[in-house]
N, C-alpha and C positions, 0 to 999 in steps of 0.2 A: 539365249541362245547364239544370235548374233554378233549380242555384248561379249559374253563367254571367247569365240571365233577373235574379236577382234582385238580383246587383252591379249589372249594366246601370241597371235602376229605378234602387235605392238613387243611382248618380251619374248623373243625369237631375236627379230632386228636388234634391243638392243643388246645380248648374249652376243649377237653375230657379226651387229656389224660393224665393232670394231678392227677386223681381219677380212673386211672388202678390201681389195685390190686398189692403191694410192695410185694415184694421177702423178705423169713424170712430169720430175724438173721442167724448169721452166731454162732455156738454154738462154747465156747473158753472158758476156761481154766485159771489158774491162779487166783489170787485172787486181791485186787486194795485196798487203804488206803481212807478214808475218808480228802479230800486239805484243803479244809473250813473249816470257824465254824460248820455252821449246812446246809444240803444238804436234800431235800428234793424226799424224794421218793414217785413214781407213778408208779400206776396201767398197765401205760401200754409206749409205747418207745416216748413220745411224748407231749408237754404242754396242752393237750387238759386233756389228762388223767390225772383221780383225783389226789389228794394229800394221801397217806395208813399212810404216818409216817415218821419224820424226824431223819435221822444221824446224829451226830456228828463227829468233828475231830478226826482221829487217828482212829477211828473205823477201823477196816478192815473188806472186806465181801469177799466170794467166789465166781468168774463169773460165770453166769450161758449159757450166752448169747449177743452175740453183733447184732446189728440193725443201721444202719447210725452213728448218733452223741449220743447214747446211749445205759447205759449198763444195763444187769439184773444180779440182785445181788442175791444168798439165804439170808434171814435172817433165827431169831431165828422162832422154833413151825413152820417149812417145807414149811411159806413166804417167797414170791418170790416179787421181788419189779423193776425199771426200774429206775436209776440215768442216767445224762447226767457224758459226759467221760472229761469234762472237770475241772471240780472241784473232782474230785478225781485222784488218783495216780496210777498208775498198778505198783501193787510190784516187777517187771522185769524188771522195766525201770528207766533211771537213772530221780534220781529226779528232773536234772536242765532241762530235755529237749533236751539232745543233744544225738547226737548217740548214740548207742549201741555197747560197746567197751570193753575189756578185760581188760583195765590198771590198772583199779581202785585196789588199791595194793599192782600193781610193784611194787619193784624198780629201779631207775635210778641214772646217774650218770651224774655230770654238766662237762657241754662238753668246758666250757668256764672260764677267769680270773671274778672275780665280778660280777655272774649273778646278776641282782637285783630282790629280792621278792615283792611283790605289794597284797596288800590285796584286792584287785580282780585286772578282767584279763581284761588291759589299762592300760597303762601307765596313763595316768591323775589320776589313783588310787593312794595313798602315798605308800610307799617305809616303808618295816616292817623288810629289814636283807636282807643283801648279803651272796652269796656262791664262794666261792673257787672253782678251777676247780677240775674235783673228788671227788669231796664230794656228798653222796650217799642219797637222798632222796627218801621217797615213796609217790609214783602218786598214790591220792584217784578219779581226775575226772582231764575234758580236754574239752574241746568244738576247734572251726577249728586250734585257733592260739596259746592257752594256753591252763596249765598243772597249775591244782590247785595241791599243793603237801603238806605235813609234815614236818615238815625240826626242828631245835632246836628254829627256829624262832617262831614255831608253826604252824600254816595253812595259805597257801597262795597262790601265783600267780604266773607264769613266764612263758616269749615266749618260746613256744615250739620245735623249732629248736636246743638248747640249754641245751637240756638235751635229754640224750641215753640209752632207756630203757633195763634194766639186761632181756636177754633171757635165758630160762629153768630152769622161776620158776612157781611155780603152784598160782594157783590167790586167793591168801586169801580171798577175796570174795565172796567163789563160796557160793553158794544160803545153799548146805546140806551140813556138815561138821561131821562123829564119830565123838563122845566124853563119855571114860571112867568113867569121872568124876565123886566128888558128889557136892551136892549144899546141901543151905536151905533157907527154906520161908523166905521175908524180911518184904512181909505183913503181915496186918491184918488179910487178907482172900481173899484166890486165887483161881480161875475154874479153875480144869482139862477140857479139852475141847476132843475131838472123833478126831477131825480133828484142822492144826493149822488158826483155822477164829476165828473172834469172834461169828458169828452167827452157829458156829458146835455145835450140841447136850454138855449138859454135864453129865461127867461116873463121878463126886465128886471134893472135894472141900479141901482146904490142912491148914493150920494156921500159923502164923507170927512159926520160929522155928522152923521146921519140916524140917527134914531132907530126902531129896530126891537122886536118882540115872538119871542119867542125860545120859541117849541113844543115842543123835543125836541132833542137831540143825536143823533149817530152817527158813530163813530171821530170826522175829524177834525173833521167838517162840522155847520153851523147849520141844523136847517129851523125860518126864521124868517117873519110876515106883517108886513104891509107894505104900507096901505092896502088895498087887495084884491086883490096879490098874495097866493102864498103858494108858499114853493122852500127852496131848498137854498141855505147860505153857507158858503166856508171858515170855523171857527172862529176862526181867525186874527185876522182880516180887523175883528171885533169882541168890545169893550169890553163885557164886562157888567157891570148896574147894579149887581153885587157889588163886583167890583178897581174902578169908579169913584169906590161911597161910602167906599173904604177909601183912596182916591187922597187924598181929600179929606183922610180921619181923618189921617191919615198927613202933610199938607200942611201942616196945625197944627199936627201936636206934634213934629216932630222939628227946624223949622229949620232943617235944617243945606244948603248948595247944595253943587254939586259943579260942579269947574272942569276941562275935559280939556285932556288933557296929553299929546296924539298929535295930530299934526298931519288923523289924517281918524280919527275912529271911526263904525264902522258900530252903526246901533238897529239890534236884531234882534226879533222880534214875542215870545220868551221866551227864558228866561234859561236859552241854553245855544247852545252851538255850530251843533248842529246846526239852531238854526230861521231863518228865512227871512230874510236881509235886506229892511228895510223905510223907511232911511233912513238920515243919514249925517250928523253933526255937525267941529264942526273945531273948533282949538287953540282954547283961550283964549271957550269958550264959555263960561257956566254955567246951570246948569241947579237948579233944587227936586229934589231925592231923596226920592222918594216910596215909594219899597220898596228892600229891599234881601234880596237871597237868594245863597246861600257867597258869593261871588268876584260875581254881577251885583249894575246899580242899575238900579232903574225909574224913567225921567225921562217928563217931557212936551216931548220935543224939537221938536212945533210945536202951537202952538196946535188943540185937540182930538184933536193925537193921541199915546198913549203906546208906549215902546219900553222895550228892556233894553240897555245896554250894557254893556261890562266894565270891573266898579271900579276894577283894576290902573291904566285909564287917567284916574281921576278925585283929584283935590285937592282935599279936602270941608274944609268952615270952614263955623262953625256963626252965624246971625248977631246975636251977640252980643263975638261977638272974630273977627279977621283974623287972626288965625294962623293956623296948619295945627293942624287936632283930629282923631282921629280920630270916627266915628261912634256908636262903644261903645268900650269896653275893650277892648281886644286880650290875651288870655294864650293862654300854649301851656303844656302839661301832659307830663312829662316823663317815657318811654314805655320806659324800660330804668331798673331797679336801678345804682349808681354812673358814672350818666353826666358828662363831664367839660363843667363849664363853662369857659369858656376868656378869658385877659384879653383878646387879639382876635380879628377872624373867619378863622382858619386855624388848623387842625387843627396848624399846629406852635407855636401860643402858647403861653405859662404856661396851666399849669391855678390856677386861682385857689378853687375850689370844687368840691364833689361833689354832686348830686342822685339822688332816689331817682324808682321806676317811681310816678305820682301827683302829683308834689310839683308846683304851677302858681304860673306869674311873670307876670307881668306887662312887655310887650313894648312895652317905648322905639322900635324903630326895623327896619328891616332894611336888612343889608349885603349884597350878594351873595344867597346860600344861606343865610344866617345870622342868626338873632335877638338883639338887643340885647334884652335881660331887666334887673330892676331886681332883686338880690340884695336878703335881708333887715334885709342888713346897712347898708342906704343904698343899697353900689358896685351898679357894673353887672356885667356878665356877658356873655357871647358860645355862647350854644351852637347844633350845627347842626341846621338847619329841619328836615332828613331822619329825626332822632330821636326829633321831638316831636308832637303834634296841637296842631294852632291851634283855639282855639278861640272868637275875635274875630272882626271883617272883614278881616282883612288876608286874606294867599295861603296855603293851606298848602305847605310846601318839598317834593320830591320831590326823591330822589342820584336820579342820571341811572346807570342799572343798565340790562339789558338792555332796558327799554322804549324809551330811547335809540334802540337801532340798528334797532328796528322800526318807528317812529312816521313813518307814509305810504308805509307799503312796501305794496305791492299784492300779496295773495300771494292765490293758488286755490285750499283742498284737495278732493280726488277723493277720496273715500269712496270705494273701487269695490266693483262690483254691483249690484241696488238693481232691486227692483222681480219681474217673474221671470226675473232672474236673482240667487242664493241663495250664488255663491261656491262655497267649498267647507263641507262640515256637519262638524261636530268630529266628535271619535268620540264626544260623549254629545249629539249634535244641536244645538250650535251653529250658527246660521247665523252665516258671514261677512258678509254683506252691513250684519247689525244689529251686529255688532262694531265695523265699520268708522266704521258712523254714528256710535257710543257714541264711539273714539278724536276723532273727526272735529267736533263739535263742542262737547266738552272743551277743544280746542286752540284751534276760532273762538273760544268766551270768553274766552280770555287774552288770544289776538292783537287782539282789539278793544281789550279794558281799555288794551293799549299803543299804542294808538293807529293799527296796521295796517289797512286797507281791505284786509279781507277777505271773500272768494266762495267757497260751497258751492258742486260740482259737485250736488249733489242736496242739500238739508236732511231728505227723505222720505223712504219705502221707493218708489222709483219708478225708471224700467230709463231711465237716460241711455248715449246712443251712444257708444260710444270717440272718435268724429270730433268731436261735439260737445262732448266733456269735451277736446278739444285744445282744438277753438273757444276755450272760454272761457278758455282761455289766453293766445292774442294778439287775444280778442278790448277784452280790460282791461288789453295792455301789462303784465303781467304780471313782476312781479322773481322769482317764485320759486312752482312751480308742484309738490304731494308728492300724488302719491298712496299712498294707507291702504291694504294688505291687510293680509291673515290667512295664512299656506302650511299645506300638507299634502303627506302624502310617504306608501305605502305602506308604509314603513320607519315606523314608531308610536315608534318609541325619539330618531327626528327632533325634534331644540328647537332654539334661538334665532331669533335677527333677522336678515338680511340686509338689506340695503343694494346697492337697485342704478343706475348713469344706463349711459347710450346711447354721449353724446358728452363729448369730453372736459371742454367748458367742464361740463358736467353732472357730472363728478367731486366738486367742493368741494362741493358739499351735499350733495350723498348722504354723503362721508364724515362733514360735521360735521352731519348728524341722525342718521346710524350712531351714531356716538360718544358723544355728549351722551347720546342716548335707552338704550344700553348701561348709560351710567354710571348712569342714574338710579331703570330699573329692576334691575338684577342679573342679567338675561338672558341667554340664554349668544349670543358670538355669533361670527356665520359670513362675516364680510366683508364688506366692498362688493366690486362685483363688475359685468361688465357685464351689461345684461338686453337681450332683445329684445323691449321689452315697446313696444305700441302707442304709449302715451300720453308718451309719450320719446322715443320713436324720432320720433314725426310731427311732434314737441312744438318749433320752434324757441327758446324761452325757456327759462330753467336749469330744469332740472325734475328730480325725485328718484321712486325709487318705491320702499317701505318694506313691507317684508316682517315681520308686528308680533310673529312667532311661529307654532305649531304648532298649530292645532288639532286637526291625526287624530293629538298628542299626550296623554293621556285624563289627565294630572298638568299639561301645561304648558296645556291647555285651561281646567283650573280656576284656572290664574292670572290667564289672559289673560281672564278673565271678570270676573275680582274689581274693586272698585272701584279700590281700593291700586292695584291694577296697571294701569286707568285711567287715574288721573292721575297716574302718576310719567311715561307716558307720553308722554301730551298734555305734561307737563312738559319732559320731554324733547329733546321735539318741537320746541317753544318755546325751550329756548335751542338748541338747534344752530342753528335760523332768525337766534336775536341774535348767536351765537357767529359764521354765515356773512356777515352784512350789516356786523359790525365788521372782518372783515378781505377783504372787498371792496369 
C-alpha cells in the first residue's frame, strides 16, 4: 500500500510539476546589440507572449533582466520588452562566441620561422601570407587553437603555439578610455542621448560639421560636450581631431585621386563591410585619396564628411600624370618552393620560370585570378593569385575552396545541454555540456571566416529549452541546423561516432557531416541512422544531430577532450557542411 501511494504521489508530481511557478529572472546590466535583420520584442519571456514591436540589426539596448533564454531590454519612452538571447549579442561578450579573454589588442611575437597566416582558423583555409621569427603582430581574437591577428598582410589566423604574447601591456580594447580631443559631426543629424544606448532618452541633436569636445569613450559610443549639453553619441558619426589632422597631412602628401568605376558605390563609416553605410558615390566621380587600409580607401565624399569605399572600384591617378598609376608599388611574395610562373593566366599554359618561397616580384596587372609579374630577366610571367601573398594595394586573391560553398549560408550550431542540464558525465568526470560548447565555438569561428551567417543557440553555460532551440532555426530561415552531442552507454567499451536524422530530407546533411568528420578524426564509425530527437523531429529546416563519441568509454573520453580531436572534429564538420552545400 505504501508503495502504491508513493507511486501515485510521484505521478502527480510528474503531471503537474511543470506548472509550478518559476523564479523571477535575475537582474542584469550591460547592453545587447541586435545580431539579425529583425527581432520580435515580446511582452514577456516566452513565445506565447504577444509581439509589441520589432527591432533591427545593429541597434543597441540596455539589459534590465535575464530569465532562462530571454532578456528584458529597455525601449524608448519608458517601455520594456523581451527578446530571445540567441538573436542578440551581449556587448561585453566576444562576437565569435569564444571564451572571454584579455588578448584582444595585445602584441605578440612569432617564435618560429615561416609561420603561415591563413584566411580562417584551420589548415584548409588559403594562405594569405607568412611571418618570420620575432616579427611582431597584434592579436585581435582567439579560440582554443588559433589566434586572429593583424599584420602587414592584413587580418588572418595563425596557430596559437607559434605566438608568444607580450606581457605588461595595457589592453587597448578597454571598454572605457579617457579622451580630451575635439571632434566634428560627419552626419546630417546626430542624436545626443543621456546614456550610451539607443533606447536612452534624447537630450539634444547635432548637425553636420558641428565641433564637439570628446570626454570619454565606451564601446561604440563617445561622451561629448557641446555648449551646455553633455551626453552620448555613436562614435561612427564623429570624426576625431587626430583623424582630421591625418587627413590634412595625407592630402598634401599623396597627390593621388581616385575615379569611381562602379555605377553606385557605398560609402561606409569604417574600412569594413560590417560598418554602417553613410552615403553613396557614383560612376566617374573623382575624389582625393586621404588614406588606404588594406583594400579600402578613405575619401571626403561631400564637404566636411569623410568615409571609406572599396579600393577595388577606384581607378587611381597621380596629379603629375593622366595615366593609371598604382598608389604604391604592389608586389607579391611566393609562399611555396618550386612555384610555377607561366606564360599566360592559365594553369595549362607553358611554365617559363620557377620561384621559391620568399621570392618577391613586382605586379604589372591582375588578369582574372592571376598576377602578371615582372621577372628578373626583364620579361613578364603569370602566377596564380592564391599561392602568393600580396604586399601592396592590390586585392589578395583567394582560391575558391570550401569557403565558396559556405559564404552567405545561414547555419545554426546547437551545443547540446547547458546550465543545470549537464548532459552525460564521462567516466573521468567530463561534462557533455562543456565539450559540446568547445566544439561549437571552434566550428563557429571557421564558418564565420568562410563568410557564413552563423548563430549559436547558446554561447555560454546557460539552459536553453528544446522548443527554443528549434525556434532558432525557423526564425533565421536556416540552411542547416547542427545539434552537437557526446554519447554514453552502460557498456563502457562502446565507442565511435553516430549521425542522426528524422526526415528523409535531413539524411543528406547527416551523411555528409558524419562522413567528413569520421575522415578527419579517425574515430570509429557507427553509421547514420534514424533518430527520434526533438531538435530534428520538430524542425522544419534541414537538420542533423551528431554524437561525436562516447564519454562513458575512459580511453575515448581522453581522446575527445584533446585539443587535436576538437580541432579535427570542427574541421570535419566544416568540410561536411561545404560538401553538403556543394551537392545541394
